[in-house]
C-alpha positions, 0 to 999 in steps of 0.5 A: 500500500504504501509504496503504492503511494509514495509511486503514485507521487513520485510518478504524479512530479515527473511526469512532463510537460505538466503545464505550470506545476513542477516536472523533471524538466522544469523548475519553481524558483524555491522549489524544484523536482528534487524537493519532490522526490525526497518528500515522496521517498519521505512519506513512506513510513507515514503511509505504512502506519495508515494503511496498518492502522486501517488492516488494525481497525478492520480486524477489529483490534481498534476503532475507528477513531482511533486511527488518529486521521490527523495525526498521520497528517500532521506527522506526514506534514513533518516527515515532509518538510524534514527531508528537503528544504523547498518547502511545501511539496506535498500537503494537498497529497498527502491530506488525499492520500493519508485516508486512501492509505487507511482505506486501502489497509482496510479494503486489503485485511477484509480480503481484497482490494478492488475500487469500489471497497477502496472509496466505500472505506475512504468515506467511512474513514473520513466522516469519523474524524474527530474535532482532534484531527481537526486541530492536528490538520490544522498544526500541520497547516500552519506548518507546512505554509502553504501558499494561496489560503486567504481568507476562510468565512468560517474557523480560519485556520490562519486564526488562532480562534480556530482551534479552540472554537473547533474544540468547544464545538465539537467540530469535527474534520470532515465538518471543516472540510465542508465548509471549506468545499464551496472553495478548496477541491482537496476539502471537496474530495473528503464530502463527496466521496473523491467525486473528481478521483474516482469520477474524472480522474483515475477512469481517464487515466486507466482508458488511456494505459488500457489503450496502450498510451505511456504512462507519462503520455496518459498522466500528463492528459489526465492532469489536462482533464481535470484541470479542463473540468475542474477550474483549479481552487490554488489558482481561484483563490490566488488570482479569481475565479473566473482566472480559475475558468480561463486556464480550464478553457486553456487545457480543455481545448489543449486536450482536444487538439489531442494533448500530449499525443498529437504535435498539435496538441503539443505545442498548444502545451508548451505555449501554455506552460508558458502562459501558466509560468508568466511572471506577470500572474504566475499561475500554478494548478497546484490542486490539479496536481493532487488530484492526478496524484489520487488518480494514479494512485487508485491506478496502482492500488490496482495493480498497474506497475509501468 
């Protein structure tokens, strides 16, 4: 389980030319490809522990609230930051994949993995989180210092009183993400049973791979597919929803031309990459990268090997 999720992160960051993001031939000024590699490797023990706790729950050895999703996420952020100097590389992916690790461990302990059982178990895990999980995730987010947080209308992670209010009101992590879901795609995945991952990203990726498309091309085109249908919420928070929708429209045009599978699509993809990296606006579809990683994770957990 842990290796599957680790490989998903490595394949996602290595896919090129993934527009507007770090990949094997393009870096950001402060965060580079090697930083993503280092933190992907560092997360292995965290994924392993999460899967083991999922299996223990399935065997009846611990209660579901004892899994400690919030602590697993916080420990993952600590490991991410400990092993490289590029700052936040994988916060969004951690928030998506820790529940995956728990759910996959549950599936295997119950007799075997399937996409359906993974989605069912992941939904159970996120819905049974606790207020303590929420507080620990707030700590993790503040430690990761992600860009483009903005201000939330309720229980703002940057407000020191939010954690106290969460504990006093008994607000679970799932409920916090429900509040954030209108403006954050990671939170929306939690409250919709990972709808983008299971209904857009993974099916499209699996179809491409099933047709014999090489994995790099398949991942880049899956990234474009997700971006074309789901405006990136990191871009929306930094530059506004209209700009995020404009980027989605541009991604759709590239995909309609074939994306990385045609010469015309490749030229359009390079133009999109340069547009997103223009210093005048520097638009980074980072949330789309996280959703691509979770889609790859389902593919690998289902048995795919590059």
